PDB file as gemmi writes it, atoms N, CA and C in Angstrom:
CRYST1    1.000    1.000    1.000  90.00  90.00  90.00 P 1                      
ATOM      1  N   MET A   1      17.851 -22.019   6.256  1.00  0.00           N  
ATOM      2  CA  MET A   1      18.365 -20.639   7.217  1.00  0.00           C  
ATOM      3  C   MET A   1      16.982 -20.029   7.815  1.00  0.00           C  
ATOM      4  N   ALA A   2      16.356 -20.498   8.766  1.00  0.00           N  
ATOM      5  CA  ALA A   2      15.046 -20.098   8.638  1.00  0.00           C  
ATOM      6  C   ALA A   2      15.120 -19.176   9.934  1.00  0.00           C  
ATOM      7  N   LEU A   3      14.967 -17.840   9.835  1.00  0.00           N  
ATOM      8  CA  LEU A   3      14.495 -16.858  10.733  1.00  0.00           C  
ATOM      9  C   LEU A   3      13.643 -16.477  11.303  1.00  0.00           C  
ATOM     10  N   VAL A   4      13.327 -15.656  12.115  1.00  0.00           N  
ATOM     11  CA  VAL A   4      12.219 -15.089  12.830  1.00  0.00           C  
ATOM     12  C   VAL A   4      12.323 -13.649  12.606  1.00  0.00           C  
ATOM     13  N   ALA A   5      11.153 -13.120  12.111  1.00  0.00           N  
ATOM     14  CA  ALA A   5      10.779 -11.632  11.758  1.00  0.00           C  
ATOM     15  C   ALA A   5      10.259 -10.893  12.774  1.00  0.00           C  
ATOM     16  N   ARG A   6      11.120  -9.807  13.547  1.00  0.00           N  
ATOM     17  CA  ARG A   6      10.409  -9.141  14.446  1.00  0.00           C  
ATOM     18  C   ARG A   6       9.836  -7.888  13.766  1.00  0.00           C  
ATOM     19  N   TRP A   7       9.159  -7.161  13.830  1.00  0.00           N  
ATOM     20  CA  TRP A   7       8.469  -6.077  13.495  1.00  0.00           C  
ATOM     21  C   TRP A   7       8.874  -5.099  14.710  1.00  0.00           C  
ATOM     22  N   SER A   8       9.456  -3.713  13.662  1.00  0.00           N  
ATOM     23  CA  SER A   8       9.371  -2.516  14.416  1.00  0.00           C  
ATOM     24  C   SER A   8       7.985  -1.855  14.743  1.00  0.00           C  
ATOM     25  N   LYS A   9       8.252  -0.876  15.185  1.00  0.00           N  
ATOM     26  CA  LYS A   9       6.963  -0.062  15.834  1.00  0.00           C  
ATOM     27  C   LYS A   9       6.524   0.549  14.435  1.00  0.00           C  
ATOM     28  N   GLU A  10       7.692   0.895  13.681  1.00  0.00           N  
ATOM     29  CA  GLU A  10       7.595   1.704  12.157  1.00  0.00           C  
ATOM     30  C   GLU A  10       6.812   0.883  11.494  1.00  0.00           C  
ATOM     31  N   ALA A  11       7.130  -0.794  11.293  1.00  0.00           N  
ATOM     32  CA  ALA A  11       6.574  -1.179  10.600  1.00  0.00           C  
ATOM     33  C   ALA A  11       5.162  -1.798  10.796  1.00  0.00           C  
ATOM     34  N   GLU A  12       4.986  -1.851  12.138  1.00  0.00           N  
ATOM     35  CA  GLU A  12       3.898  -1.712  12.778  1.00  0.00           C  
ATOM     36  C   GLU A  12       2.698  -0.662  12.387  1.00  0.00           C  
ATOM     37  N   ASP A  13       3.363   0.421  12.438  1.00  0.00           N  
ATOM     38  CA  ASP A  13       2.548   1.482  12.265  1.00  0.00           C  
ATOM     39  C   ASP A  13       1.869   2.011  10.842  1.00  0.00           C  
ATOM     40  N   THR A  14       3.226   1.589   9.763  1.00  0.00           N  
ATOM     41  CA  THR A  14       3.279   2.049   8.295  1.00  0.00           C  
ATOM     42  C   THR A  14       2.224   0.608   7.841  1.00  0.00           C  
ATOM     43  N   PHE A  15       2.382  -0.658   8.166  1.00  0.00           N  
ATOM     44  CA  PHE A  15       1.330  -1.518   7.879  1.00  0.00           C  
ATOM     45  C   PHE A  15      -0.007  -1.231   8.232  1.00  0.00           C  
ATOM     46  N   ASP A  16      -0.492  -0.793   9.562  1.00  0.00           N  
ATOM     47  CA  ASP A  16      -1.716  -0.103  10.115  1.00  0.00           C  
ATOM     48  C   ASP A  16      -2.136   0.817   8.857  1.00  0.00           C  
ATOM     49  N   GLY A  17      -1.258   1.764   8.655  1.00  0.00           N  
ATOM     50  CA  GLY A  17      -1.639   2.677   7.947  1.00  0.00           C  
ATOM     51  C   GLY A  17      -2.128   2.428   6.420  1.00  0.00           C  
ATOM     52  N   ILE A  18      -1.501   1.271   5.972  1.00  0.00           N  
ATOM     53  CA  ILE A  18      -2.167   0.773   4.714  1.00  0.00           C  
ATOM     54  C   ILE A  18      -3.087   0.316   4.727  1.00  0.00           C  
ATOM     55  N   ILE A  19      -3.774  -0.744   5.850  1.00  0.00           N  
ATOM     56  CA  ILE A  19      -4.925  -1.578   5.979  1.00  0.00           C  
ATOM     57  C   ILE A  19      -5.857  -0.190   6.431  1.00  0.00           C  
ATOM     58  N   ASP A  20      -5.438   0.731   6.755  1.00  0.00           N  
ATOM     59  CA  ASP A  20      -6.762   2.134   7.391  1.00  0.00           C  
ATOM     60  C   ASP A  20      -6.940   2.447   5.659  1.00  0.00           C  
ATOM     61  N   TYR A  21      -5.817   2.797   5.257  1.00  0.00           N  
ATOM     62  CA  TYR A  21      -6.015   3.308   3.568  1.00  0.00           C  
ATOM     63  C   TYR A  21      -7.126   2.507   2.920  1.00  0.00           C  
ATOM     64  N   LEU A  22      -6.516   0.910   2.751  1.00  0.00           N  
ATOM     65  CA  LEU A  22      -7.441   0.176   2.438  1.00  0.00           C  
ATOM     66  C   LEU A  22      -8.965  -0.022   2.720  1.00  0.00           C  
ATOM     67  N   GLU A  23      -9.365   0.273   3.866  1.00  0.00           N  
ATOM     68  CA  GLU A  23     -10.343   0.148   4.727  1.00  0.00           C  
ATOM     69  C   GLU A  23     -11.083   1.449   4.087  1.00  0.00           C  
ATOM     70  N   ASP A  24     -10.708   2.563   3.994  1.00  0.00           N  
ATOM     71  CA  ASP A  24     -11.214   3.593   3.614  1.00  0.00           C  
ATOM     72  C   ASP A  24     -11.796   4.022   2.082  1.00  0.00           C  
ATOM     73  N   ASN A  25     -10.934   2.833   1.259  1.00  0.00           N  
ATOM     74  CA  ASN A  25     -10.899   3.276   0.136  1.00  0.00           C  
ATOM     75  C   ASN A  25     -11.277   2.024  -1.044  1.00  0.00           C  
ATOM     76  N   TRP A  26     -11.018   0.817  -0.396  1.00  0.00           N  
ATOM     77  CA  TRP A  26     -11.425  -0.409  -1.197  1.00  0.00           C  
ATOM     78  C   TRP A  26     -12.028  -1.413  -0.516  1.00  0.00           C  
ATOM     79  N   THR A  27     -12.453  -2.660  -0.817  1.00  0.00           N  
ATOM     80  CA  THR A  27     -12.962  -3.660  -0.098  1.00  0.00           C  
ATOM     81  C   THR A  27     -12.119  -4.408   0.567  1.00  0.00           C  
ATOM     82  N   GLU A  28     -13.214  -5.516   1.539  1.00  0.00           N  
ATOM     83  CA  GLU A  28     -12.389  -6.344   2.426  1.00  0.00           C  
ATOM     84  C   GLU A  28     -11.559  -7.276   1.683  1.00  0.00           C  
ATOM     85  N   LYS A  29     -11.889  -7.425   0.361  1.00  0.00           N  
ATOM     86  CA  LYS A  29     -10.878  -8.307  -0.795  1.00  0.00           C  
ATOM     87  C   LYS A  29      -9.625  -7.774  -0.823  1.00  0.00           C  
ATOM     88  N   GLU A  30      -9.618  -6.545  -1.002  1.00  0.00           N  
ATOM     89  CA  GLU A  30      -8.343  -6.007  -1.184  1.00  0.00           C  
ATOM     90  C   GLU A  30      -7.465  -5.892  -0.033  1.00  0.00           C  
ATOM     91  N   ILE A  31      -8.401  -5.702   1.182  1.00  0.00           N  
ATOM     92  CA  ILE A  31      -7.296  -5.806   2.567  1.00  0.00           C  
ATOM     93  C   ILE A  31      -7.153  -7.215   2.842  1.00  0.00           C  
ATOM     94  N   LYS A  32      -7.839  -8.360   2.535  1.00  0.00           N  
ATOM     95  CA  LYS A  32      -7.480  -9.729   2.624  1.00  0.00           C  
ATOM     96  C   LYS A  32      -6.040  -9.548   1.954  1.00  0.00           C  
ATOM     97  N   ASP A  33      -6.324  -9.606   0.570  1.00  0.00           N  
ATOM     98  CA  ASP A  33      -5.088 -10.430  -0.366  1.00  0.00           C  
ATOM     99  C   ASP A  33      -3.873  -9.258  -0.280  1.00  0.00           C  
ATOM    100  N   PHE A  34      -4.022  -8.304   0.432  1.00  0.00           N  
ATOM    101  CA  PHE A  34      -2.630  -7.449   0.883  1.00  0.00           C  
ATOM    102  C   PHE A  34      -2.132  -8.087   2.283  1.00  0.00           C  
ATOM    103  N   VAL A  35      -3.062  -8.516   3.106  1.00  0.00           N  
ATOM    104  CA  VAL A  35      -2.374  -9.246   4.477  1.00  0.00           C  
ATOM    105  C   VAL A  35      -1.896 -10.296   3.948  1.00  0.00           C  
ATOM    106  N   ARG A  36      -2.596 -11.192   2.839  1.00  0.00           N  
ATOM    107  CA  ARG A  36      -2.131 -12.777   2.376  1.00  0.00           C  
ATOM    108  C   ARG A  36      -0.556 -12.353   1.693  1.00  0.00           C  
ATOM    109  N   LYS A  37      -0.311 -11.366   0.729  1.00  0.00           N  
ATOM    110  CA  LYS A  37       0.945 -11.029   0.041  1.00  0.00           C  
ATOM    111  C   LYS A  37       1.819 -10.951   1.420  1.00  0.00           C  
ATOM    112  N   SER A  38       1.352  -9.944   1.946  1.00  0.00           N  
ATOM    113  CA  SER A  38       2.136  -9.534   3.138  1.00  0.00           C  
ATOM    114  C   SER A  38       3.055 -10.995   3.817  1.00  0.00           C  
ATOM    115  N   ASN A  39       2.033 -11.548   4.285  1.00  0.00           N  
ATOM    116  CA  ASN A  39       2.528 -13.098   5.318  1.00  0.00           C  
ATOM    117  C   ASN A  39       3.233 -13.632   4.223  1.00  0.00           C  
ATOM    118  N   LYS A  40       2.941 -13.638   3.221  1.00  0.00           N  
ATOM    119  CA  LYS A  40       3.420 -14.314   2.082  1.00  0.00           C  
ATOM    120  C   LYS A  40       5.247 -14.302   1.846  1.00  0.00           C  
ATOM    121  N   VAL A  41       5.167 -12.657   1.458  1.00  0.00           N  
ATOM    122  CA  VAL A  41       6.685 -12.196   1.237  1.00  0.00           C  
ATOM    123  C   VAL A  41       7.163 -12.425   2.801  1.00  0.00           C  
ATOM    124  N   ILE A  42       6.846 -12.115   4.001  1.00  0.00           N  
ATOM    125  CA  ILE A  42       7.496 -12.459   5.545  1.00  0.00           C  
ATOM    126  C   ILE A  42       7.861 -13.769   5.626  1.00  0.00           C  
ATOM    127  N   GLY A  43       7.185 -14.495   4.971  1.00  0.00           N  
ATOM    128  CA  GLY A  43       7.637 -16.099   5.231  1.00  0.00           C  
ATOM    129  C   GLY A  43       8.823 -16.383   4.303  1.00  0.00           C  
ATOM    130  N   GLN A  44       8.798 -15.757   3.221  1.00  0.00           N  
ATOM    131  CA  GLN A  44       9.750 -16.076   1.882  1.00  0.00           C  
ATOM    132  C   GLN A  44      11.121 -15.570   2.634  1.00  0.00           C  
ATOM    133  N   ILE A  45      10.964 -14.353   3.369  1.00  0.00           N  
ATOM    134  CA  ILE A  45      12.237 -13.668   3.902  1.00  0.00           C  
ATOM    135  C   ILE A  45      12.362 -14.490   4.766  1.00  0.00           C  
ATOM    136  N   GLU A  46      11.812 -14.939   5.908  1.00  0.00           N  
ATOM    137  CA  GLU A  46      12.020 -15.597   7.122  1.00  0.00           C  
ATOM    138  C   GLU A  46      12.953 -17.376   6.601  1.00  0.00           C  
ATOM    139  N   ASN A  47      12.835 -17.397   5.414  1.00  0.00           N  
ATOM    140  CA  ASN A  47      13.056 -18.710   4.681  1.00  0.00           C  
ATOM    141  C   ASN A  47      14.473 -18.667   3.708  1.00  0.00           C  
ATOM    142  N   ASN A  48      14.685 -17.236   3.212  1.00  0.00           N  
ATOM    143  CA  ASN A  48      15.666 -16.960   2.254  1.00  0.00           C  
ATOM    144  C   ASN A  48      15.628 -15.342   2.604  1.00  0.00           C  
ATOM    145  N   PRO A  49      16.138 -15.168   3.399  1.00  0.00           N  
ATOM    146  CA  PRO A  49      16.276 -13.736   3.525  1.00  0.00           C  
ATOM    147  C   PRO A  49      17.295 -12.731   2.563  1.00  0.00           C  
ATOM    148  N   TYR A  50      18.022 -13.511   1.629  1.00  0.00           N  
ATOM    149  CA  TYR A  50      18.793 -12.503   0.933  1.00  0.00           C  
ATOM    150  C   TYR A  50      18.208 -12.779  -0.711  1.00  0.00           C  
ATOM    151  N   GLN A  51      17.150 -13.278  -0.566  1.00  0.00           N  
ATOM    152  CA  GLN A  51      16.531 -13.049  -1.852  1.00  0.00           C  
ATOM    153  C   GLN A  51      15.809 -11.970  -2.763  1.00  0.00           C  
ATOM    154  N   PHE A  52      15.985 -11.089  -2.070  1.00  0.00           N  
ATOM    155  CA  PHE A  52      15.249  -9.849  -2.322  1.00  0.00           C  
ATOM    156  C   PHE A  52      16.628  -8.897  -2.362  1.00  0.00           C  
ATOM    157  N   LYS A  53      16.659  -8.262  -3.162  1.00  0.00           N  
ATOM    158  CA  LYS A  53      17.778  -6.715  -3.522  1.00  0.00           C  
ATOM    159  C   LYS A  53      17.961  -6.006  -2.614  1.00  0.00           C  
ATOM    160  N   ALA A  54      19.111  -5.552  -2.476  1.00  0.00           N  
ATOM    161  CA  ALA A  54      19.215  -4.573  -1.152  1.00  0.00           C  
ATOM    162  C   ALA A  54      18.925  -3.154  -1.538  1.00  0.00           C  
ATOM    163  N   SER A  55      18.543  -2.544  -0.818  1.00  0.00           N  
ATOM    164  CA  SER A  55      18.231  -1.107  -1.144  1.00  0.00           C  
ATOM    165  C   SER A  55      19.631  -0.441  -1.421  1.00  0.00           C  
ATOM    166  N   ARG A  56      19.410   1.319  -1.442  1.00  0.00           N  
ATOM    167  CA  ARG A  56      20.767   1.993  -1.620  1.00  0.00           C  
ATOM    168  C   ARG A  56      21.555   1.775  -0.546  1.00  0.00           C  
ATOM    169  N   PHE A  57      21.200   1.223   0.691  1.00  0.00           N  
ATOM    170  CA  PHE A  57      21.884   0.389   1.637  1.00  0.00           C  
ATOM    171  C   PHE A  57      22.201  -0.790   1.772  1.00  0.00           C  
ATOM    172  N   GLN A  58      23.491  -1.319   1.310  1.00  0.00           N  
ATOM    173  CA  GLN A  58      23.667  -2.728   1.395  1.00  0.00           C  
ATOM    174  C   GLN A  58      22.902  -3.561   2.329  1.00  0.00           C  
ATOM    175  N   GLU A  59      23.032  -3.248   3.591  1.00  0.00           N  
ATOM    176  CA  GLU A  59      22.812  -3.909   4.859  1.00  0.00           C  
ATOM    177  C   GLU A  59      20.979  -4.318   4.587  1.00  0.00           C  
ATOM    178  N   ILE A  60      20.054  -3.091   3.777  1.00  0.00           N  
ATOM    179  CA  ILE A  60      18.997  -2.828   4.462  1.00  0.00           C  
ATOM    180  C   ILE A  60      18.229  -3.468   3.093  1.00  0.00           C  
ATOM    181  N   ARG A  61      17.549  -4.897   3.237  1.00  0.00           N  
ATOM    182  CA  ARG A  61      17.025  -4.945   1.463  1.00  0.00           C  
ATOM    183  C   ARG A  61      15.250  -4.637   1.542  1.00  0.00           C  
ATOM    184  N   LYS A  62      14.959  -4.872   0.625  1.00  0.00           N  
ATOM    185  CA  LYS A  62      13.585  -4.350  -0.220  1.00  0.00           C  
ATOM    186  C   LYS A  62      13.147  -5.647  -0.974  1.00  0.00           C  
ATOM    187  N   ALA A  63      11.626  -5.629  -0.056  1.00  0.00           N  
ATOM    188  CA  ALA A  63      10.882  -6.639  -0.881  1.00  0.00           C  
ATOM    189  C   ALA A  63       9.464  -5.959  -1.492  1.00  0.00           C  
ATOM    190  N   VAL A  64       9.511  -6.593  -2.683  1.00  0.00           N  
ATOM    191  CA  VAL A  64       8.253  -5.715  -3.168  1.00  0.00           C  
ATOM    192  C   VAL A  64       6.847  -6.664  -2.833  1.00  0.00           C  
ATOM    193  N   ILE A  65       5.944  -5.932  -2.227  1.00  0.00           N  
ATOM    194  CA  ILE A  65       4.785  -6.820  -2.167  1.00  0.00           C  
ATOM    195  C   ILE A  65       3.961  -7.155  -2.908  1.00  0.00           C  
ATOM    196  N   THR A  66       3.359  -6.007  -3.189  1.00  0.00           N  
ATOM    197  CA  THR A  66       2.738  -5.396  -4.442  1.00  0.00           C  
ATOM    198  C   THR A  66       3.096  -4.086  -5.149  1.00  0.00           C  
ATOM    199  N   LYS A  67       2.554  -4.289  -6.647  1.00  0.00           N  
ATOM    200  CA  LYS A  67       3.020  -2.893  -7.253  1.00  0.00           C  
ATOM    201  C   LYS A  67       3.121  -1.630  -6.488  1.00  0.00           C  
ATOM    202  N   HIS A  68       2.439  -1.327  -5.592  1.00  0.00           N  
ATOM    203  CA  HIS A  68       2.031  -0.022  -4.495  1.00  0.00           C  
ATOM    204  C   HIS A  68       2.889  -0.099  -3.294  1.00  0.00           C  
ATOM    205  N   ASN A  69       3.313  -1.467  -3.123  1.00  0.00           N  
ATOM    206  CA  ASN A  69       3.870  -1.662  -1.460  1.00  0.00           C  
ATOM    207  C   ASN A  69       5.168  -2.374  -1.701  1.00  0.00           C  
ATOM    208  N   SER A  70       6.331  -1.966  -0.829  1.00  0.00           N  
ATOM    209  CA  SER A  70       7.253  -2.652  -0.406  1.00  0.00           C  
ATOM    210  C   SER A  70       7.565  -2.824   1.006  1.00  0.00           C  
ATOM    211  N   LEU A  71       8.594  -3.537   1.294  1.00  0.00           N  
ATOM    212  CA  LEU A  71       8.725  -4.173   2.843  1.00  0.00           C  
ATOM    213  C   LEU A  71      10.226  -3.944   2.592  1.00  0.00           C  
ATOM    214  N   PHE A  72      11.005  -2.907   3.511  1.00  0.00           N  
ATOM    215  CA  PHE A  72      11.995  -2.927   4.176  1.00  0.00           C  
ATOM    216  C   PHE A  72      12.539  -3.905   5.238  1.00  0.00           C  
ATOM    217  N   TYR A  73      13.627  -4.138   5.385  1.00  0.00           N  
ATOM    218  CA  TYR A  73      14.303  -5.061   6.331  1.00  0.00           C  
ATOM    219  C   TYR A  73      15.402  -5.215   6.451  1.00  0.00           C  
ATOM    220  N   PHE A  74      15.714  -5.637   7.563  1.00  0.00           N  
ATOM    221  CA  PHE A  74      17.593  -6.062   7.748  1.00  0.00           C  
ATOM    222  C   PHE A  74      17.699  -7.477   8.575  1.00  0.00           C  
ATOM    223  N   VAL A  75      18.479  -7.970   7.763  1.00  0.00           N  
ATOM    224  CA  VAL A  75      18.710  -9.391   8.063  1.00  0.00           C  
ATOM    225  C   VAL A  75      19.720  -9.415   9.624  1.00  0.00           C  
ATOM    226  N   ASN A  76      19.575  -9.910  10.455  1.00  0.00           N  
ATOM    227  CA  ASN A  76      20.719  -9.708  12.064  1.00  0.00           C  
ATOM    228  C   ASN A  76      20.937 -11.335  11.909  1.00  0.00           C  
ATOM    229  N   GLU A  77      21.889 -11.716  11.152  1.00  0.00           N  
ATOM    230  CA  GLU A  77      22.193 -13.179  11.176  1.00  0.00           C  
ATOM    231  C   GLU A  77      22.850 -13.618  12.747  1.00  0.00           C  
ATOM    232  N   ALA A  78      23.467 -12.676  13.528  1.00  0.00           N  
ATOM    233  CA  ALA A  78      23.888 -13.049  14.923  1.00  0.00           C  
ATOM    234  C   ALA A  78      22.763 -13.360  16.031  1.00  0.00           C  
ATOM    235  N   ASP A  79      21.546 -12.606  15.784  1.00  0.00           N  
ATOM    236  CA  ASP A  79      20.652 -12.778  16.560  1.00  0.00           C  
ATOM    237  C   ASP A  79      19.427 -13.605  15.735  1.00  0.00           C  
ATOM    238  N   LYS A  80      19.740 -14.054  15.010  1.00  0.00           N  
ATOM    239  CA  LYS A  80      18.681 -14.593  13.762  1.00  0.00           C  
ATOM    240  C   LYS A  80      17.547 -14.073  13.720  1.00  0.00           C  
ATOM    241  N   ILE A  81      17.463 -13.147  13.391  1.00  0.00           N  
ATOM    242  CA  ILE A  81      16.058 -12.424  13.280  1.00  0.00           C  
ATOM    243  C   ILE A  81      16.002 -11.867  12.045  1.00  0.00           C  
ATOM    244  N   ILE A  82      14.766 -11.636  11.360  1.00  0.00           N  
ATOM    245  CA  ILE A  82      14.962 -10.354  10.275  1.00  0.00           C  
ATOM    246  C   ILE A  82      14.142  -8.925  11.178  1.00  0.00           C  
ATOM    247  N   GLU A  83      14.516  -7.921  11.196  1.00  0.00           N  
ATOM    248  CA  GLU A  83      13.997  -6.811  11.331  1.00  0.00           C  
ATOM    249  C   GLU A  83      13.220  -6.170  10.437  1.00  0.00           C  
ATOM    250  N   LEU A  84      12.178  -6.340  10.613  1.00  0.00           N  
ATOM    251  CA  LEU A  84      10.973  -5.538   9.356  1.00  0.00           C  
ATOM    252  C   LEU A  84      11.151  -4.142   9.696  1.00  0.00           C  
ATOM    253  N   TYR A  85      11.329  -3.205   8.881  1.00  0.00           N  
ATOM    254  CA  TYR A  85      11.652  -1.692   9.268  1.00  0.00           C  
ATOM    255  C   TYR A  85      10.517  -0.892   8.914  1.00  0.00           C  
ATOM    256  N   THR A  86       9.831  -1.225   7.434  1.00  0.00           N  
ATOM    257  CA  THR A  86       8.886  -0.370   7.363  1.00  0.00           C  
ATOM    258  C   THR A  86       8.035  -1.021   5.978  1.00  0.00           C  
ATOM    259  N   PHE A  87       6.775  -0.587   6.094  1.00  0.00           N  
ATOM    260  CA  PHE A  87       6.086  -0.647   4.787  1.00  0.00           C  
ATOM    261  C   PHE A  87       5.888   0.649   3.894  1.00  0.00           C  
ATOM    262  N   TRP A  88       6.332   0.730   2.542  1.00  0.00           N  
ATOM    263  CA  TRP A  88       6.552   1.897   1.903  1.00  0.00           C  
ATOM    264  C   TRP A  88       5.630   1.687   0.663  1.00  0.00           C  
ATOM    265  N   ASP A  89       4.818   3.034   0.380  1.00  0.00           N  
ATOM    266  CA  ASP A  89       3.981   3.219  -0.490  1.00  0.00           C  
ATOM    267  C   ASP A  89       5.032   3.714  -1.461  1.00  0.00           C  
ATOM    268  N   ASN A  90       5.068   2.883  -2.863  1.00  0.00           N  
ATOM    269  CA  ASN A  90       5.661   2.967  -3.978  1.00  0.00           C  
ATOM    270  C   ASN A  90       5.589   3.976  -4.755  1.00  0.00           C  
ATOM    271  N   ARG A  91       4.471   4.529  -4.562  1.00  0.00           N  
ATOM    272  CA  ARG A  91       3.899   5.619  -5.321  1.00  0.00           C  
ATOM    273  C   ARG A  91       4.598   7.386  -4.505  1.00  0.00           C  
ATOM    274  N   GLN A  92       5.076   7.226  -3.313  1.00  0.00           N  
ATOM    275  CA  GLN A  92       5.773   8.455  -2.665  1.00  0.00           C  
ATOM    276  C   GLN A  92       6.908   8.807  -3.417  1.00  0.00           C  
ATOM    277  N   ASN A  93       7.445   9.850  -3.047  1.00  0.00           N  
ATOM    278  CA  ASN A  93       8.513  10.434  -3.189  1.00  0.00           C  
ATOM    279  C   ASN A  93       9.747   9.570  -2.814  1.00  0.00           C  
ATOM    280  N   PRO A  94      10.695   9.209  -3.529  1.00  0.00           N  
ATOM    281  CA  PRO A  94      11.619   8.098  -3.123  1.00  0.00           C  
ATOM    282  C   PRO A  94      12.547   8.779  -1.918  1.00  0.00           C  
ATOM    283  N   LYS A  95      12.836  10.246  -2.130  1.00  0.00           N  
ATOM    284  CA  LYS A  95      13.728  11.092  -1.317  1.00  0.00           C  
ATOM    285  C   LYS A  95      12.996  11.135  -0.052  1.00  0.00           C  
ATOM    286  N   LYS A  96      12.078  10.678   0.409  1.00  0.00           N  
ATOM    287  CA  LYS A  96      11.371  10.653   1.744  1.00  0.00           C  
ATOM    288  C   LYS A  96      11.847   9.566   2.398  1.00  0.00           C  
ATOM    289  N   LEU A  97      12.174   8.814   1.826  1.00  0.00           N  
ATOM    290  CA  LEU A  97      12.488   7.097   2.352  1.00  0.00           C  
ATOM    291  C   LEU A  97      13.999   7.238   3.014  1.00  0.00           C  
ATOM    292  N   LYS A  98      14.290   6.740   4.147  1.00  0.00           N  
ATOM    293  CA  LYS A  98      15.693   6.844   4.767  1.00  0.00           C  
ATOM    294  C   LYS A  98      16.243   5.824   4.696  1.00  0.00           C  
ATOM    295  N   TYR A  99      16.205   4.616   4.179  1.00  0.00           N  
ATOM    296  CA  TYR A  99      16.465   3.363   3.564  1.00  0.00           C  
ATOM    297  C   TYR A  99      16.977   2.892   2.676  1.00  0.00           C  
TER     298      TYR A  99                                                      
END                                                                             
């Protein structure tokens, strides 16, 4: 059941924010590693969208990319897409998370 991932504006912005943080504080190696891991997880989600656990809202799922970052997404089987909602820094206050 391979579905196609579609990035929301928020997912693009939060992904770019993580890249900006890595550029300011880490090396090119860590940036490439994060991008590689993100692409791997998105590929896994496209091939098996229910392998990651549901968030506090049953229809929204959470995939851990690194110990510091997760990806929240929604499986839209009717349209055969995965809606990527947001990348999340796991060190933030979880009460700020809307998913």
